[in-house]
C-alpha positions in Angstrom: 7.6 4.2 -5.9 6.9 7.4 -7.8 9.7 9.9 -8.3 9.8 13.4 -9.7 13.0 14.9 -10.9 13.8 18.6 -10.8 13.4 20.2 -14.2 16.8 20.8 -15.9 16.3 24.5 -16.0 15.5 24.7 -12.3 18.9 25.0 -10.6 19.2 25.1 -6.8 21.4 28.2 -7.0 18.6 30.1 -8.9 16.0 29.6 -6.1 15.3 32.5 -3.8 13.0 30.7 -1.4 15.1 28.9 1.1 13.1 25.7 1.6 15.2 23.2 -0.5 18.6 21.8 0.1 21.0 21.8 -2.8 21.5 18.0 -2.6 17.7 17.4 -2.5 17.1 16.9 -6.2 14.6 14.1 -6.2 11.2 14.3 -4.4 9.5 11.0 -3.6 5.8 10.7 -3.8 4.1 8.9 -0.9 0.7 8.4 -2.6 -0.4 4.9 -3.5 -1.2 4.3 -7.2 -4.9 3.7 -7.9 -4.3 0.4 -9.6 -2.7 -1.1 -6.4 -4.3 -3.8 -4.4 -4.3 -1.7 -1.2 -4.7 -4.7 1.1 -1.5 -6.3 -0.3 0.3 -3.0 -0.3 -0.5 -2.5 3.4 0.6 -6.1 4.2 4.0 -5.7 2.4 4.5 -2.2 4.0 3.3 -3.5 7.4 1.1 -0.4 7.4 -2.0 -1.2 9.6 -2.9 2.5 10.0 -3.2 2.9 6.2 -5.3 -0.3 6.0 -7.7 0.9 8.7 -8.0 4.3 7.0 -9.3 2.7 3.9 -12.3 1.4 5.8 -12.9 4.4 8.1 -12.3 7.4 5.8 -15.1 7.6 3.2 -13.0 10.1 1.2 -10.1 7.5 0.9 -9.4 6.5 -2.7 -9.6 2.8 -1.8 -12.7 3.0 0.5 -15.0 1.5 -2.1 -12.7 -1.4 -3.2 -10.8 -2.5 0.0 -13.4 -5.1 0.9 -13.1 -7.0 -2.4 -9.3 -6.5 -2.6 -8.9 -8.0 0.8 -9.5 -11.5 -0.7 -8.0 -11.0 -4.1 -5.0 -13.2 -5.0 -1.8 -11.9 -6.3 0.1 -13.2 -9.4 1.4 -16.0 -7.2 -2.1 -17.0 -6.1 -1.6 -15.7 -2.6 -4.2 -13.6 -0.7 -3.2 -10.7 1.6 -4.0 -12.9 4.6 -1.6 -15.6 3.3 1.1 -13.0 2.6 0.7 -11.5 6.0 1.1 -15.0 7.6 4.2 -15.8 5.6 5.8 -12.4 6.6 4.8 -12.9 10.2 2.6 -9.8 10.3 0.5 -10.9 13.3 -1.2 -7.5 13.9 -2.0 -7.3 10.2 -3.4 -10.8 10.3 -5.7 -9.8 13.2 -6.9 -6.7 11.3 -7.5 -8.6 8.1 -9.6 -11.3 10.0 -11.4 -8.6 12.0 -12.3 -6.8 8.7 -13.6 -10.0 7.1 -10.8 -11.7 5.2 -11.6 -15.1 4.1 -9.9 -17.6 6.5 -11.1 -20.8 4.9 -10.0 -20.0 1.3 -8.1 -22.5 -0.7 -5.7 -22.0 -3.6 -6.4 -23.1 -7.2 -4.4 -26.2 -6.4 -6.6 -26.9 -3.4 -4.1 -25.9 -0.7 -5.2 -24.2 2.4 
């Protein structure tokens, strides 16, 4: 998760615009880094809406790569579909299969 800290010279008491709380010193970015496998990211976050947006929004950062990332394996050799199954993400499994995830893939060791 990306985080931005308030610059040291920017003190809450010096602000004249009243939009920030004094205790709110760290703002958290909600954007997904470009080098992320978006399919795995959505599975782990259980974020079906974000996954669908990748396919339907041509302006989405991951629109061009989501199809190939859907079947890429992580460092443990697991595909997004396998991770979704292990985590019990039934709706995500349905969406992955609907979008073309490989259901007959085997691992390097030959496991289904």
